[in-house]
N, C-alpha and C positions, 0 to 999 in steps of 0.2 A: 414501623423501618424495621424491626426483630422479625418479627411476621413475614415479611416481605423474605429478608436475607434466609429466613429458616427454608424456603421454597427454593433457593438458588443452590445448586450444586458447581463446585469448580472451586478456584480460586477467586476468593473474596476480593482480594485486592485488584485482580481484573476487573471487577464488575463496578466497585467503586469507582474506579479510572475511568470507564467505558461512561458512567452517568456523568461524571464530572466535564469530560471534554463534550460530552451531548449537549448539556447546560449551558458550557461555554458557547459552543457553538451556534445556537440558538439568540445568543447576546450578539455574536459577532457577525451572522449572518444579517440580523434584523437591522443591525447598524449600519451595514454597507451595501443594501438591495436599493436605497434611496434613488440613485443616479437609474439604474435599470428600471425601478418602477416608474419612473418619469418618462423616460424613452418608451416603454410600453404602455404607458396610461395608465396602467394599474395602481393598486394601493400597497403599502410595503407590508400592510397585516397579511393580505394574501399570500405573501412569498413567505411569510411568517407561519403560517397555518399549514401551507403545503410543505416547509419543511420540517415542522415538528410531525406532521403525519409520516414523514417519510424517515424519522427518527423512530418513531414508536413503531415502525412496521421493522423496521432495522431489530430494534431491541425482541418483539416478538420472535424475529426468524432467529435472532442472538439465543435465544430461551429456547426455541425448538431443538435448534442445531446443537445443543449442547446436552439436551435431554437423549439424543440418539448416542446410542454406543459408535465410539469413533472408528472400531474395526467395519463397521456397516461401509464406511466411506472408502476402504479397498477395493470394495465392487463398485461402488457409484463411479470411481475413478474413472474405469473402463468406459462408462456410458458417456461421461462428461466429454471426455477427449473423442469420443465418437461423434460428439455434435459439435464440439469446439471447432474442429478443424474445418470442417465443411461450412460452420458460420463464418468463421474467420475469411472463407474463401467468398462467400457471399456478400461480406461486407465488403470487400474489395471492390467487388463489380458492382453492387447495387445499393452499398450502403448510403445514408446520407452524409454529405459532406457540409462541413462546418472548417473555415480558414482553409479549404482546400485539404483538407484532409478528412477520408471514408472512416470514421471512427464510429458510427452508429448503423443502428439497423431500426426502423420505427416498427413498433408493435402496431398493426392495423386495427384491432377492437378499441384499444385504449388511447391509441394514438399519442403514446408515447416512445421516445429513444431509448434504445438500451445502447451501451459502449461491450463490445462483445469480447474487449481486451480483458475486462473486469472478469469476466466468466474466466477467459484462457486464463489468467493468472492463479484462480482456484482450480481448474481444470489439471494444468500442468504441476501444480506443486502436490496434490494429492497423486496424481499419476506414479510422479519420482518417488515419494514416500512409498508408494507401494513395490514400485520395481526394486527399489535400494533394498527393501528389507527381505523382498522374497528371493533376490538374485544376491542377497549377501556372502555367501560359500563362494559363488563365482563371479565377483565382482569385476576381476580383471582380465574375466575372457572377454576378449576383443567381439566374436559374434554373437553369442550366448548375452550378453549383458551390455558391454559398451554402445555398439552399434544400434541397437533400439532404444536404449536409454538418449542417447545424443542425438539419434537420426530426428527422435520426437519434439528434443527442444530444439533443435535447427528449425525446422518446419514451422513450430510455431512462433520463432524468433523472426523468419523472414515474414511470414503474414501479418504480422503486429507491425515490422519495422518498417514495412512500406508506408505504411500512414501514419504510426506513433513509435518513432525512433527511440525517446526517451523511455516510454514504459518496457520495451521489447529490452531495450539494456539492463535495465533495471530488474527485469524478469531472468534474464540471462545470469546477472550476478548472483541472484537468489538460488538459481540452479545449480551455480558453481560450486557455491558455500556447501549445498545439499551433498554434491559430488564428494568434496572435499570431506565432509563429514563421514561420508558412507564409503570412504578408501578406495575411491575411483583412482587410478593410476596418474598420479600429478603430469606427467609428461604427456599422457594422454589428453587431459582437461587442456593441458597448454597447447596443443596442436588444434584442438577445436576452437577454443579462444581465437587462435590466428586467426582461423577460415572466418571466425563472426566478426572479427575486427574488419577484415576484408569486405565482408557483407556489409556492414554498416558504414564504411566508407562509400560503397558502391550506391547504397540508399540515399546518400547524403549528396552525393554526384550526379546521381544519374535520375534519382527518384522523383515523385511529383511535387514534394515538398522542398526541393532543393533550396530555391530561393529563400526560403523562410530559415532552412537551417544556416544556411551560408551567412543571412543577415544575424543571426542570433549567435552564432560562433563570431564572427567579424566586431559584432557589437559588444563581446566582453572580452575579447583579448586585444583589441585595438587601442594604441596608446599614441601619445604625441608628445614631443618633445617641448618642455617649458620651463625656461631656466635652469636648464644643464639636467633636469629630472623627468623620469617617464611619468605622465599623468594619465587617467582616463579623459578620451575625447568627452568635449562639453556636453551637458545632459539633453541641449535642444536638439539634438540628432535623433531622427525619429526610431532609429534601430536601439537607443540605447532610452527610449521615454520611460518604458515599464520599471526597468529596473533603477535607474536615477529617481524618478517619483518612490519606488518603494523605497530606496534611501532616505531621503526626503522624510516620507513617513516616520521610518524609524528615529531619524536623525532627532524631530521635533516632538517624539515620544517621550524622549529623557527618561528619567529614573522612574518616574512615578506615574507616567502619561496623562494626556488629557481627559481622561476618565470615560466611561461606557458612553456611547453615542457622539463623541465630540470630533470624530475625525474629520480633516480638512482632506487628505488625500483621495480618501472613498470616492470623491467627486471628480478625481483627475485618473487614477489609475484602471486600466481596462481588469475586469474580473475581480475586482477587490472581496467579493465573496467566493472565491474560489481559489484561482491560482496565489494569488497574493495577500490572501488574508494573514496571513502570519504578520505581513506588514502592519497592516490594520490593527493587530491586535496589540502590536507594541506601541502605536501609537496612541492608542486608547487607554492601555493598561501598562505601559512604560515598560524597561528591561525588565524589571520583575517580572513581569507578566509575562513575557518572553522566556525567560529563564524557569517561572515554574512550569508553562508548556513544555519546554523541553525535557523537564526535570519529569514530568508525568509520562511520556513516551521511554525515557530510560527506564523507569519504575515499570513500565509494561512489558518491553523488554526483559529486564530482570526477571521478572516472574516466569515469562516464557521460559526463558532459559532454564529457570529451576524446575519446571516442569518437565524438560527436556531430560536433565539429569535424573528425576526421580521416575520417569518412566519405565517399565519392566519390560516393556516389549520395543523393538526398534520400529516399527511403523507409527506408533504414536510418538516417539521421539522424533522421528524425522517430519512427522505431519507439523506438531508444534514447531519445528525450529524453521522449517520452511516458510509458515504461514507467518510467524512471529518477524523472521527475516524481512520480508518484503514489506509487512506495514510499516517497519521501522525503516527500512532503507529509502521508502517512498515518502515518510514523514520528514526525513533529514534532508531528503530532495527538495524537497517543497521548501523549507527552511533556508536550505542553502540559496537558492535563487532569491530567494526575498531578501536576504544581507547582502548580497553581490557575492556570494563565492562560486557560482556557476550560472550558465548561461540559460535562457528561460525554457521552460520543458514544458510547462501546462499541465503540471503533475497536481492533483488536489491534495489537500492536506487529509490524512484520514481521520474520520470521525468528526472533524471539524468544519471544511469547506462544505459548501452549497453544492447539492448533488444529489441524482438519483440511485444508478447502479454502484456508485462507488461506495456510498454508504451501505446499501443493501448485503453488496458482497463481501466488505468488510467486516460488517457485521455475523455474517454467516462464517466468517475466517476465525472471528474470536470466539463465536460459539464451539466451533472445533475443537479447538484449543482448549477450551472449557469442558470439554467433553473430555479430554486425554486427562485434564485433573482430575475430573469426577471420577473419572476409572480408578487413579490412582488413591484418590480418597477411599472408595468403596472396597479397593482391595488392603488398606490397611486396616479400616474397620472390620474387616472379616480377619485380618491377621489378629487382630485384638481380641474379639469374640473367639477365636479359636485357642488363643493361650490362657484367656482367662484371666484369675489372679495372678499368673506366674509372669514374672517381669523377665524378659528375654533382652541380652545386650542387640542395642540396634547396630546392625550390620548395612552398609550400601547395597542396593540391590545392581544385581548386573541386568545387562540389557540382552533380552531375546532375540537374536538375529532367525532370520527367514522365516519368519512367521508374523502376522498381524495381531 
């Protein structure tokens, strides 16, 4: 184990958390794919092997991404944005539809689906990090900075929102956090946020998935009067079927859970291996298991924040912050849906839910964060070598703006 970690660079705690989440994912997915395997006439072992292969590929991509100097991603971001916007347009017109949503593009040779919004998240965050670091000295200039930055954000938002509103909103939220860190005018951000809110309402009202959105929102907010108190509508209603069965899974899990592989609601819940895997984890591992999982994501975010504060260059700080915020927001959104704190979104739990592109792009994102961390370590080691035996007082490093 020591030899393996000696070859890994960057924050070791992030590596440890990723390995723990990956192992937990294998157990949870294997436990929850029984109904899917029965419907498709396949063995559960096949899904386990496929999921293991995806995780293994993800770890390889994470390793390769962390070996590349993060400053290269500034140039790569321009290429990614040039690919992403046409690809999102193609997805809307020709993409494979599931549940009335065109989110996927089928890769012809290997006949695998590819969710373009996962690429868009990575592309937009790296693009924003580059723009905010390059234009730091003129960030409040409307024509030179604000319009190019927010114009790109709004275009990506609209293209994703038409088929996947929840992902678009989370990506916009991450973008706003980056803009605030980048000292963009709060007034300008508020105006654009208002415009995005109007676009979001337009998508909900007239978009192709309006019936689904209305059903989910109504199911989440609808209450009825019982003995003078406002309570949720009965769980027999179809629109609350997913949310209420997730609550049943959580309630029956208790403090210590039923044990791995002993979930009952996995046979009732739609997509227990992806959208509602957090509920299955609590049912099998109890509230303690759920708290541990939340704790792992919070520690992961803490380590990312630490990398952001230590990064001597603005691009590295923005890059780590954006990718870390995106991952954490997605994790919290998935868990919030499972416990009934939000309407159903269809967002997977990062590194835990079964899925191809989600795991792969999350792994690449973590690899980029580790690349920033690796550069900090190398800079620190270089300074220590230069200092030799002379011990100098530690002073906080200043972030260098206007460069990558």
